[in-house]
C-alpha positions as CSV (number, residue, x, y, z in Angstrom):
1,X,-24.6,-6.3,-46.4
2,X,-25.4,-2.7,-45.9
3,X,-27.0,-1.3,-42.8
4,X,-28.0,2.2,-41.6
5,X,-26.8,2.0,-38.0
6,X,-24.3,-0.9,-38.1
7,X,-20.8,-1.2,-39.5
8,X,-20.2,-4.8,-40.6
9,X,-17.1,-6.5,-41.7
10,X,-15.8,-10.0,-42.2
11,X,-12.1,-10.9,-42.0
12,X,-10.2,-14.0,-41.1
13,X,-13.5,-15.8,-40.4
14,X,-14.5,-13.1,-37.8
15,X,-17.7,-11.1,-38.2
16,X,-17.4,-7.7,-36.6
17,X,-20.7,-5.9,-35.7
18,X,-20.3,-2.3,-34.6
19,X,-23.3,-0.4,-33.4
20,X,-22.9,2.9,-35.2
21,X,-25.1,5.7,-33.8
22,X,-22.1,7.6,-32.6
23,X,-23.9,10.9,-31.7
24,X,-26.5,9.0,-29.7
25,X,-24.1,6.8,-27.7
26,X,-25.2,3.8,-29.9
27,X,-28.7,3.8,-28.4
28,X,-31.4,1.5,-29.7
29,X,-34.3,2.5,-31.9
30,X,-36.6,0.5,-34.1
31,X,-34.2,0.5,-37.0
32,X,-31.1,-0.7,-35.1
33,X,-33.2,-3.4,-33.3
34,X,-34.5,-4.6,-36.7
35,X,-31.0,-4.5,-38.2
36,X,-29.4,-6.4,-35.4
37,X,-32.1,-9.1,-35.6
38,X,-31.7,-9.5,-39.3
39,X,-27.9,-9.4,-39.3
40,X,-27.5,-12.1,-36.6
41,X,-29.9,-14.3,-38.4
42,X,-27.7,-14.0,-41.5
43,X,-24.5,-14.5,-39.6
44,X,-25.8,-17.7,-38.1
45,X,-26.1,-19.2,-41.6
46,X,-22.8,-17.9,-42.9
47,X,-20.3,-20.8,-43.2
48,X,-17.4,-18.3,-43.6
49,X,-17.8,-17.0,-40.1
50,X,-16.4,-18.8,-37.0
51,X,-16.9,-16.1,-34.4
52,X,-18.7,-12.8,-33.9
53,X,-17.6,-9.6,-32.2
54,X,-20.1,-7.0,-31.2
55,X,-19.0,-3.5,-30.1
56,X,-20.0,0.1,-30.2
57,X,-18.5,3.0,-32.1
58,X,-17.0,6.1,-30.5
59,X,-16.0,4.8,-27.1
60,X,-19.4,3.5,-25.9
61,X,-21.0,0.1,-26.3
62,X,-24.8,0.9,-26.1
63,X,-26.7,3.3,-23.8
64,X,-30.1,1.5,-24.1
65,X,-33.2,2.8,-25.7
66,X,-33.0,6.2,-27.4
67,X,-34.9,9.0,-25.8
68,X,-37.0,9.7,-28.8
69,X,-37.9,6.0,-29.0
70,X,-38.9,6.0,-25.3
71,X,-41.2,9.0,-26.0
72,X,-42.7,7.1,-28.9
73,X,-43.4,3.9,-27.1
74,X,-44.8,5.8,-24.1
75,X,-47.7,6.7,-26.4
76,X,-48.4,3.1,-27.6
77,X,-51.5,1.2,-26.7
78,X,-51.2,-2.3,-25.1
79,X,-51.1,-4.2,-28.4
80,X,-48.5,-1.9,-29.9
81,X,-46.4,-2.3,-26.8
82,X,-46.6,-6.1,-26.9
83,X,-45.6,-6.1,-30.5
84,X,-42.7,-3.7,-29.8
85,X,-41.6,-5.8,-26.8
86,X,-41.5,-8.9,-28.9
87,X,-39.3,-7.2,-31.5
88,X,-36.8,-6.4,-28.7
89,X,-37.0,-10.0,-27.4
90,X,-36.4,-11.3,-30.9
91,X,-33.3,-9.1,-31.2
92,X,-31.8,-10.5,-28.0
93,X,-32.7,-14.0,-28.9
94,X,-31.0,-13.6,-32.3
95,X,-27.8,-12.9,-30.5
96,X,-28.2,-15.5,-27.8
97,X,-29.3,-18.2,-30.2
98,X,-26.6,-17.5,-32.8
99,X,-24.8,-20.8,-33.5
100,X,-21.5,-18.9,-33.6
101,X,-19.7,-17.8,-30.4
102,X,-20.5,-14.1,-29.8
103,X,-18.0,-11.8,-28.0
104,X,-19.1,-8.5,-26.5
105,X,-16.1,-6.0,-26.8
106,X,-17.1,-3.4,-24.2
107,X,-15.8,0.1,-23.6
108,X,-17.8,3.0,-22.1
109,X,-21.4,2.7,-21.3
110,X,-23.4,-0.6,-21.6
111,X,-26.7,0.4,-20.0
112,X,-30.3,-1.0,-19.8
113,X,-31.0,-2.7,-23.2
114,X,-27.3,-2.3,-24.1
115,X,-26.4,-4.2,-21.0
116,X,-29.1,-6.7,-22.1
117,X,-27.1,-7.2,-25.3
118,X,-24.0,-7.9,-23.3
119,X,-25.8,-10.5,-21.2
120,X,-26.8,-12.4,-24.3
121,X,-23.2,-12.9,-25.5
122,X,-21.0,-16.0,-24.9
123,X,-18.0,-13.9,-23.8
124,X,-17.7,-10.4,-22.5
125,X,-14.3,-8.7,-22.7
126,X,-14.2,-5.2,-21.2
127,X,-11.6,-2.4,-20.8
128,X,-11.2,-0.2,-17.8
129,X,-13.6,2.5,-19.1
130,X,-16.6,0.1,-19.1
131,X,-19.7,0.9,-17.1
132,X,-22.6,-1.5,-16.7
133,X,-26.1,-1.0,-15.4
134,X,-29.8,-1.7,-15.7
135,X,-31.4,1.7,-15.2
136,X,-35.0,0.9,-16.1
137,X,-36.6,1.4,-12.7
138,X,-35.3,5.0,-12.5
139,X,-37.9,5.9,-15.2
140,X,-40.7,3.7,-14.1
141,X,-39.9,0.9,-16.5
142,X,-38.8,-2.7,-15.6
143,X,-35.9,-4.8,-16.8
144,X,-38.4,-7.6,-17.8
145,X,-36.9,-9.2,-20.9
146,X,-33.2,-8.6,-20.1
147,X,-33.8,-10.3,-16.7
148,X,-34.2,-13.7,-18.4
149,X,-30.8,-13.4,-20.0
150,X,-28.9,-11.8,-17.1
151,X,-30.1,-14.6,-14.7
152,X,-28.2,-17.1,-17.0
153,X,-24.9,-15.2,-16.2
154,X,-25.2,-14.1,-12.6
155,X,-26.9,-15.1,-9.4
156,X,-30.3,-13.9,-8.4
157,X,-28.7,-11.9,-5.5
158,X,-26.5,-10.0,-7.9
159,X,-29.3,-9.5,-10.4
160,X,-31.6,-8.1,-7.7
161,X,-28.8,-5.6,-6.7
162,X,-28.4,-4.4,-10.3
163,X,-32.1,-4.3,-11.1
164,X,-33.4,-2.7,-7.9
165,X,-30.7,-0.1,-7.3
166,X,-30.3,0.8,-11.0
167,X,-26.7,1.6,-10.1
168,X,-23.7,1.6,-12.5
169,X,-20.9,-0.9,-11.8
170,X,-17.3,-0.8,-13.0
171,X,-15.7,-3.7,-14.8
172,X,-14.0,-5.0,-11.7
173,X,-17.4,-5.5,-10.0
174,X,-18.9,-6.8,-13.2
175,X,-16.1,-9.4,-13.3
176,X,-16.7,-10.3,-9.7
177,X,-20.3,-11.2,-10.2
178,X,-19.7,-13.1,-13.5
179,X,-21.1,-10.6,-16.0
180,X,-17.6,-10.0,-17.5
181,X,-15.1,-12.7,-18.5
182,X,-12.0,-10.6,-18.6
183,X,-10.8,-7.0,-18.0
184,X,-8.0,-5.6,-20.1
185,X,-6.4,-2.2,-20.6
186,X,-7.9,-0.1,-23.3
187,X,-4.9,-0.5,-25.6
188,X,-5.1,-4.3,-25.2
189,X,-8.8,-4.7,-25.9
190,X,-8.6,-5.4,-29.7
191,X,-5.7,-7.8,-29.3
192,X,-7.3,-9.8,-26.5
193,X,-10.6,-10.2,-28.5
194,X,-8.6,-11.2,-31.6
195,X,-6.7,-13.8,-29.5
196,X,-10.0,-15.3,-28.2
197,X,-11.4,-15.4,-31.8
198,X,-8.2,-17.2,-32.9
199,X,-8.7,-19.8,-30.2
200,X,-12.4,-20.3,-31.1
201,X,-11.5,-20.5,-34.8
202,X,-9.4,-23.6,-34.2
203,X,-12.5,-25.5,-32.9
204,X,-15.3,-27.3,-34.8
205,X,-18.1,-24.9,-35.7
206,X,-20.5,-27.7,-35.6
207,X,-19.5,-28.8,-32.2
208,X,-19.7,-25.2,-30.9
209,X,-23.2,-24.8,-32.3
210,X,-24.4,-28.0,-30.7
211,X,-22.7,-27.1,-27.4
212,X,-24.5,-23.8,-27.4
213,X,-27.8,-25.6,-28.2
214,X,-27.2,-27.7,-25.1
215,X,-26.8,-24.6,-22.9
216,X,-30.2,-23.4,-24.2
217,X,-32.0,-26.7,-23.6
218,X,-30.5,-28.6,-20.7
219,X,-31.5,-26.2,-17.9
220,X,-35.2,-26.5,-18.6
221,X,-35.1,-30.4,-18.7
222,X,-35.4,-32.9,-15.9
223,X,-32.3,-34.8,-14.9
224,X,-33.2,-37.9,-16.8
225,X,-34.4,-36.1,-19.9
226,X,-31.2,-34.0,-20.0
227,X,-29.1,-37.2,-19.9
228,X,-31.2,-38.8,-22.7
229,X,-30.9,-35.6,-24.8
230,X,-27.1,-35.5,-24.1
231,X,-26.9,-39.1,-25.3
232,X,-28.7,-38.3,-28.5
233,X,-26.5,-35.3,-29.3
234,X,-23.4,-37.3,-28.4
235,X,-24.3,-40.0,-30.9
236,X,-25.3,-37.4,-33.5
237,X,-22.0,-35.6,-33.1
238,X,-20.0,-38.8,-33.5
239,X,-21.5,-39.1,-37.0
240,X,-20.3,-35.7,-38.2
241,X,-17.4,-35.2,-40.6
242,X,-15.8,-32.8,-38.1
243,X,-15.7,-35.5,-35.4
244,X,-14.5,-38.2,-37.7
245,X,-11.7,-36.0,-39.1
246,X,-10.8,-34.6,-35.7
247,X,-10.5,-38.1,-34.1
248,X,-8.5,-39.4,-37.0
249,X,-6.0,-36.5,-36.7
250,X,-5.8,-37.0,-32.9
251,X,-5.1,-40.7,-33.2
252,X,-2.5,-40.2,-36.0
253,X,-0.7,-37.6,-33.9
254,X,-0.5,-39.9,-30.9
255,X,0.8,-43.0,-32.7
């Protein structure tokens, strides 16, 4: 797979997605948004991949929408803006809905839409240089689409703080509110992410995909419907080859 603004590699069942607009702090434009959407759709169907790592080139994760892109969309009419908003939504959904576990490896700035990408990932590992923030209200914009995803990671009180103040927070504060899973030294970032990928790689890809599906669906269900849905998935999972093989290995090991 060849992309203009993404470096992509696969090794040891790990897909590495690197945002590569180095001179523009990996900011988002139409091309990068389209490429990310397409790539994550393809990764989701790739049976050779067990986990995905997304990061940014050159010491920053992603600084949000590119200035030239902001200028362009400021001249859109309402229909053009709706269409463009849906493309951004589709990009975030492609990451959030990916059946593989997705890890954000964050150093430097993760701002606005870039922080939105972080909030869509299953795991966020950051080094001490990381800076997080939703800066939309500073320029008269709103963090509308990213709000939906951030509220799945942090409380409303913390989201209000980030969205209304538009301030940057360091990785310690990001960890405290639940946005970040772990903070490591810069020289340990790669090894810590690899360690997590190795742990995930030992688990059933089918089970991980179904568990992620439950996280998407259960919160919107009533208590009774959620339990019925869980029973259905439980029964379905028991019929899979992964489960039958895994149970057999477990029983043989404990004889």
